N, C-alpha and C positions, 0 to 999 in steps of 0.2 A: 590336516583334518579331513576325514572322509565325509563326503556328502553325496546324496543321491538326488538327481534331478529327473523329474518326469513331466511330461506334458501330454495333453489330449485335446483333440479338436472339437470345436462346436459344429453345428450343422444347420442347414435349412431343409425343411421338409416340404416337398412339392405336392405330395398327394397321399391321402390315407390317414393323416393325423387325426386322432380322436377315436379311430377304430382299434388302436393298440392299447386300450385299457383292459385290464384283466376281466372286468365284468362283461366285456364283449367277446374277447378272443378265447375265453374259457368255454364259450358256447358255439361261436361261429368263427370262421377264418378271417383274420385281419391281414391287411396288406398295406405297406407304406413304401414310398420312394423318398429317399433323402440323400443329401450329399454333404460331406464335410467341407468346411471353408477355412479361410486363413485367419481365424480367430481361435483363441486357445485358453485352456486352464493350465496352470503351472503349479508344480509342487517341489519343494526342497525339503529333504529330510537329513538332519544331522544327529549324531549320537552325543549324548550327554553323560557326565559322570553321575549326576543325580537329577531327578525330576523329569517329567514329560510336559512339554509345552505345545499348545496349539495356537497358531497365528494365521489370521486372514488379513493379508496386506491391503487388499482392495476394500475391505469393510472396516479396517482400522481396529480389529479385535485381537486380543491376546488373552489367553487364560491358561492356568496351570491345571493339569489333570489331577483330580482327586477321586479315587474309586468310591469313597464314602458319600460323595455328593453327585447326584444325577443332574444337577442344574448346569446347563451349558448353553452358550450362544453359538457354539460351533459343533452342532450335533453330528454332522457328517464326519468331521475330523475324529471326534470321539468314537463314533460307531465303528469306523474303519480300524482305528487303533485297538479297540476292545475285541474286534473279531480276530485279529492276528494274535492278540494276547491269549485268548482262550483256545484258539485252534492250533497255534504253532509255537506257543511259549509256555505251555503248562499252566496257563492262567496267572503267570507271573508278570509284573510290570517290566517293561523294557524302556530305558530312558532315551527319549528322542525329542527333537523339536520338529514339528510338522508345520511348515509354512506354505501357504497357498496364495495364488493370485489369479484372478480371472479377468480377461480382456473386457468383458461386459457383465452387467449385474445379473444375479439370479432373477428369474421371473421375467426375463426380457424376450423369451420365445425362441432361443437358439439352443436350448438343452444344456444350459450352464451348470446347474446343480448336478445333473447326471454325469456330465463330462468331468466335473470336479471329483465325484465319487470314483469314477474310473481312474482318474489321474492319481489320487491318493493311494488307491489299492495297487496300482501299477508300481508306484514307488515303494510301498511297503513290501510287495512281493519281491522286489529286488533286494531289499534289506534282508529278507529271510531266504534268499536264493531259491525262490519258487518260480517256476515258469508256467504261468497260467496260459491255456489256450485262449484265443480271442473270444470264443463262445463262453468259456468258463468265466473269464473276466467280466463279460457283460452280464451273465446270469448272477454272479456274485454281487455286482454293483446294484443290480435290480433288487436283490434281497436286502442289501444294506439300506438303500434309500427308501424303498417302498414299504418293506415289511418291518425292518428293525426301527428305522427312524419314523415311519408312518407318514411319509410325505407322498401325497397323492400325485398320480401322473401315469403316463404311458410307459411302454417298454422300449420303443424304438431308439431313444437317445443313447442308451447304454451300448447298443449294438453299433450305432453309427460311430461313436467315439472309439470303440474297440477295433472295428474293422477298417474304417476310413474309406474314402472314395464315394462313388455314387452307386447305390445299391437298392434292390428291391428286397425288402424283408417281409416274410410271411410268418404269422404266429397263429397257432391253433392248439388250444389246450397246452400240453407240455412240449408240443412239437414246434420247431423253428427251422426256417429255411432262408438262406441268403443267396441271392442271385446278383452277381456283379454286373453293372450296366456300363458298357463302354460307349460313351457318346461319340457318334461320327464327327469328324472334324467340322463338317458343314454346320451341324446342329450346335456344337460347342462354341463355334465362332459367333453364331447368331445369338446364342444364349448369353455369352459373356459381354458382347458388345451392347446388348440391350438391357442388361440387368441393372437395376437400381435398388439399393437397399437403404432404408431410412429407419431412424430410431425416433419414435413418437414422444420421447422425452420422459417416459415413465415406465417403470417395470410394474408388474402386477402380481397378485397372489394366484399363481397358476394352480395351486392345490385347491383353492376355493372354486375356481372355474371347473376343474376336473370333477370336484365333488358335486357341483351343480349338474354337470353332464351325467354323472352316475345316477343322480336323482331323477333326471329326465328319462334315462334308460329304464328305470324301475317303474316310473309312473306312466309313461307313454306307451310302453309295450310295443306292439307291432308297428305302429307309425314310426317310432324311433329306430327300430330295427331295420325298417325299410330304408331310412336315410343312411344308416351304416352300410347296408348292402349296396346301395347305389354308389356310395363312396368307394368301397372296395372294388366294385366292378370298374369304376373310372380309373383306378390305379393301373390296371393292366392296359387300358387305352392310352394312358399317359406314357407308359413304357414303350408302347408301339410308336407313338408320335416321336419319341426320342430316337428310336432305332431307325425310323424312316425319314428323319429330319423334316417332319411335317409341323412346322412352327405355327401355322394358322390353326390347326386342330389343337395344338398344345395350348394356345391362348384360350380357345373356347373351353377346354376342359378345366383349366386353372380357374377361370371365371365361374364355371358351373360348380366346381368344388367349393369355392368361397361362399357361394349362395347356400349350398347345402350345409356347410360347416356352421353358418350363423344360426341354423335351425337346431343345432345340438344344445345350445344354451343361450339364454338372453344376455349373458355376461360376456360372450365372445366378442361382440362389437358394441358400438354405441353410436348415437347420432353424430357426434363430433368426428369419429373415425369414418363413418359412412359419407358425410359431407365432404371431408377432405379427399377421400378416394374418388368420389364422383368428379370433383374439380380436377384431380390429376388425370382422370380418364379424358376429360375435355381438353386437357393440354397435351395429350399424346400417349398416355399409358394404355397399353393393349390388354394387359392382364395383371393380376396380382392378388395377394392375400396376406393377412397377418400370419407371422410364423409362430408355431407353438400353439399353446392353449388359447391365445387370443386375449382380448381385453386391453391391449396396449403393447408396448415393447417394439419389436422389429416388424417391419412390413417389407416384403420384397415384391418388386414389380418389374414388368418388361415393357420397354418403351419403343416407340418408333425411333430409329437411329437419329434422324434429323431433328427430333424434338427433345433430345436428352439435355442439351444446354438450356433450353427454355424451362424445362422441368426443374433442373438444378437451381436456376436463378430464382424460380418461384419458391422452392423449398428453403433456400438460404434466407430469403426475405421473411419467411415465416419462422425463422430460427429453428428449423427442423434439421437434425444432424443427418448427414449423408455418409455412409460407410463405403470404403473401397473394398468390396468383397469379391473374391473369386473362388472357384472350386479347387479343392486339393484332393490328393490321394493319401494324405497323412492319417495315421492311426495312432493310438496311444503308444508311447514309448518311454523308456527309462534308461538312465545311464549312471554309472558310478564314477566319481571323481576323487582322486587322492587315496590315502591309506588311513585306516583306523589307528 
């Protein structure tokens, strides 16, 4: 039996997150720096004699596709399937089972749902023997999740999963530019030896937080736009600290960006998160921030090397999960196994 396996990476975003929403980059230039990590979304597609089935192994969901019913708990699976049905199969059903698995939950701040969309599209493209460019794959995934499914969020995650590695992405209107960032060995060694990634034990409704951010953008006007502009300006400073291995300046900018980000929406942080972070600062954290839209999920931090054990012991006592995360150059990929 032939099957198609695809996978796409998750990411951490160092700088610029929040400026990559359409409401901002349609007017002003957005810039973000992110890097793919060793956590992934996976997809397996097999061909059936009859029926199409969608399965999410991590959510424990399974449903049979019915065109006559729009009700679904697996909206991304369905939207990806229907796009290929209408675009490449003359609007005729094609019988497949689409199974997915994600290393971390959606809404945890690592771009899971966007990576999942990229992953399923990458697998279906292999089914139809279509070779999407990385830019085309990212743009299509954005269309599927943000426009067709109506899930609020930014644009950076689709490009991170499609391209892989550490990159500066710039968005302005319909224009997009990618600049690959090669970390000097000195910076990368310091980065990875001091990186600490924790999961705060709850995922959040990132769409709700993004909607709150959009509302702030409309209501606050110039004040909010100034926060966005300061964030974008800091992205280029972060890039320079990476290329010059200036870790002290890097810490300063990450902390500054976290303070600005909390002004985007009252739902990005809360007193529990703020108290925890201040305690971790007292124990040796140099800089850090919540990943993604905020509100919970994953937080990444950089520590003093000799304080890392102390910090881990404290987090373990608090029953806070620590993830062994490192940077990768992996991008979305797909492979065919067996024969039909």
